[in-house]
C-alpha positions in Angstrom: 81.6 166.7 85.3 80.8 170.1 87.1 84.0 170.9 88.2 87.8 171.0 86.4 88.8 167.4 88.7 86.9 164.9 86.7 85.4 163.2 89.5 82.0 161.9 89.4 80.0 163.8 91.7 80.1 162.5 95.1 77.2 160.7 96.5 75.3 162.5 100.1 73.7 159.8 102.4 72.2 161.3 105.4 72.8 160.0 108.7 69.5 158.2 109.2 69.4 156.5 106.2 73.0 154.9 107.4 71.6 154.5 111.1 68.2 152.8 109.7 70.4 150.7 107.2 72.5 149.9 109.9 69.4 149.1 112.4 68.2 146.8 109.1 71.3 144.8 109.3 71.4 144.7 113.3 68.1 143.0 113.0 68.8 140.4 110.6 72.0 139.4 112.1 69.9 139.0 115.5 67.6 136.8 113.2 70.6 134.4 111.6 71.9 134.6 115.2 68.7 133.7 116.9 68.4 130.5 114.3 72.2 129.1 114.1 71.7 129.3 117.8 68.4 127.6 117.7 69.9 124.8 115.6 73.7 124.6 117.2 75.3 123.5 119.6 77.5 126.1 120.6 80.7 125.3 118.5 83.1 127.4 117.1 83.2 127.6 112.9 80.1 126.0 112.4 77.8 127.0 109.4 74.1 128.4 110.4 71.7 126.1 109.7 70.5 126.5 105.9 67.3 127.8 106.1 64.8 130.7 104.4 65.5 133.0 106.9 69.1 133.1 106.2 69.0 133.0 102.6 67.1 136.1 103.0 68.7 137.6 105.1 72.0 137.2 102.7 69.9 138.8 99.8 68.6 141.8 102.1 72.2 142.3 103.4 73.7 142.2 100.4 71.3 144.6 99.0 72.1 147.2 102.0 75.6 146.8 100.7 75.4 147.8 97.3 72.9 150.8 98.3 76.3 152.1 100.6 74.7 150.8 103.7 77.3 148.3 105.2 80.9 149.3 104.5 82.9 146.7 102.4 84.8 144.6 105.3 88.2 145.0 103.3 88.4 149.0 102.4 85.9 150.1 105.7 83.9 152.2 102.5 80.7 152.2 101.5 80.4 150.3 98.5 77.7 152.4 95.6 76.5 149.9 93.1 73.0 150.3 91.8 72.8 148.0 89.1 74.1 145.0 92.2 71.7 146.8 94.5 68.8 146.4 92.8 69.2 142.8 91.1 69.5 141.8 94.8 66.4 142.9 95.6 64.7 141.8 92.2 66.2 138.3 93.9 64.8 138.0 96.6 61.3 139.5 94.7 61.3 136.0 92.9 62.0 134.1 96.0 59.1 136.0 97.5 57.0 135.3 94.4 58.3 131.5 93.8 57.7 130.6 97.6 54.2 132.1 97.5 51.8 129.4 99.7 54.7 127.3 100.6 56.0 130.0 103.5 54.5 130.5 107.2 52.5 133.3 107.9 55.7 134.7 109.4 57.8 133.8 107.4 55.5 135.8 104.7 55.8 138.4 106.3 59.0 139.1 106.9 59.7 138.9 103.2 57.0 141.0 102.4 58.5 143.6 105.1 62.1 143.4 104.6 61.2 144.0 100.2 59.0 147.2 101.1 61.7 148.5 103.0 64.7 147.8 100.3 62.5 149.0 97.5 61.5 151.9 99.2 65.2 153.1 100.4 66.4 152.1 97.0 63.7 154.6 95.7 65.0 157.3 97.5 68.4 156.7 97.4 68.1 157.4 93.2 66.1 159.8 93.7 69.4 161.6 95.6 71.9 160.4 93.1 69.1 161.8 90.1 69.3 165.6 92.3 72.3 165.5 93.0 73.2 165.0 88.9 71.0 167.0 87.9 72.7 170.1 90.1 76.3 169.1 88.8 75.3 168.7 84.9 74.1 172.5 84.9 71.9 170.9 81.4 71.3 167.9 79.9 73.0 165.3 82.9 72.0 161.5 82.4 70.0 160.3 85.3 69.9 156.5 86.2 67.2 156.3 84.1 68.8 157.6 81.5 69.5 160.6 79.7 67.2 163.7 80.8 65.7 165.5 77.9 67.0 169.3 77.3 65.4 171.8 79.4 63.5 174.7 77.9 
């Protein structure tokens, strides 16, 4: 570690990224609400209809949460666990692959767009983490994909 406190380097996520993550979350929530309103009689406590968009939205929301874009409702603090974020993105990829040919054009476009957005955000986030680790390590720090080669 770079300092004497023994703490891991802090992850800095710019406000633009947070705003975009929040906008994506709100967009997914609106889509989920619209689909639940269409299939519900408006009663309190009813579960939304179990459909493709709900499943896709749940996985995308989980990925965003594990990338620090959504605060844990219990603690109010962001959750950052890239391993789980990548797993959720990979699950969406499996969903896309296994449903290919069985989705409407709109659904296929939605899952493709969500996957592209999540994957690009994940790559950007991991680049930020790697830069922070390189700046904090002053030598040969470990990056998100393993040890970095010694600098000569």
